[in-house]
N, C-alpha and C positions, 0 to 999 in steps of 0.2 A: 358110269361117268365117262364122258368122252375126253379125248385128248385136249380138245379146246377148253372144256370145262376145267380140266386139270391145270392148264396153263393160266386160265383166269384165276383159279384158286391160288396158284403160286404167286401170281402177280399181286393179288389182294394181300396175301401173307407178307410178301416182300414190302408192299406199301405200308402195311400195318407195322412191320418191324421198324422200318425207317421212320414212320410217324412216332412210334414209341421212343426211338432213339432221340429224335428231334424234340419230343416232349420232355424227355429226361434232361436233355441239354438245356432247354428253355427253363425248366424248373430250377436247375442249378444256377443259371444266370439270374433268375428271379430271386432265389435265396440270397445270392451275393448282393444283389441290389437292395433287398430288404435289410441285410446287415449294414450296408453302407448308409441307408436311410436312417437306421436306428442310431448309428454312430453320429451322423449329422444332426439328428434330433437331440441327442445327448449334448453335443457341442453347442447347439442352439440354446438348450436349456441353461447350460453353464454360462453362456454369453448373456442370456437374458437376466440371470441372477447377478452377474457382474454389472450389467447396465442398471439394474434396480439399485444396487449398492452405490454406484456412481451417481445416479440421480438423487439419492438421499443425501449424499455428500454435497452435491451441487446445491440442493435446496438449503442445506445447512449453511453453506458458504454464502449463498445469496441472502439468507436471512441476516447473517452476521454483517454482510456488506451493507444491507439496508439500515441496520442499526447504527453502524459506523457513520454512514452518510447522514443519518438523522442527527447524531451527536455533533458532527461537523457543522451542520446547518444551525444547530442550537448555539454552538460556540461562536460561529460567525455572526449570528444575531446579537449575542452578548458583546462581541468585539465592536460591532457597528453601533450598538447602544452606547458604549463607553468611549467611542472614538472622539466625539466633541469634547468630552471631559478631558481626555488625554491631551488634545490640542490646547485647551485652555490652561491646563497644568503646565504643559511644556512652554507655552507663551509666558505664563506667570513666572516660571523658574528662570527663563531667559531674561525676563525683565529684572528679576531680583539679582541675577548674576551680574547684569550690567550695572545695577545700582551698587552692588558689592565691589565690583572692579573700580567704579568711580569713587566710592568711599575709600578704598585702599589707596588710590592715587592721591585723593585729598588728604588722607592721613599722612602719607609719605611727605607731601608738600608741607603740611602743617608741622611735621616733625623737623623737617629741614629749616623751616622758618623759626621754629622754637629753638633749634640748635644755634641758628644765627643770632637770635635774641639773647640766648644764654651767653654766647661769645661776647656780644656787645655789653651785656650786663657785667660780665667778668672784667671786660676791658675798662668799663666805666668805674667799677669798684676798685680796680687797680689804680686807675687815674686818681680816684678819690683818695685812696690810701697814700698815693704819692703826694697829692696836694696837701693832705693833713700832715704828712711827715715833713714836708717842706715848711709848713706853717709853724711847726714847733721849733 
């Protein structure tokens, strides 16, 4: 083997050594990356599970909301159905209240007139008694 062949061989061994070192380093980096990817995938799986739970809750709340909105629509329909009756009853009660107030005023006036008549009757009775007493 010549000196040149020996140098070539040493160069190749040197290159192989450094290639092996670089390969080992790259493998370590790849292992770290795999571990990071595994951690990220685990976090992704946990997040996906949380998203599923949240979506189920959202679906449940949306269903409740739809039911509540339906009930509100039904109640509004009932209110609208009974609204004319309410106005008629209110009008009628207002009318009766006015009649009652008028009747109370009339009663008070009649009681006053009655009191005046009673006073007049008493006066006339007193006058009659006085006249009869004077006749005797």
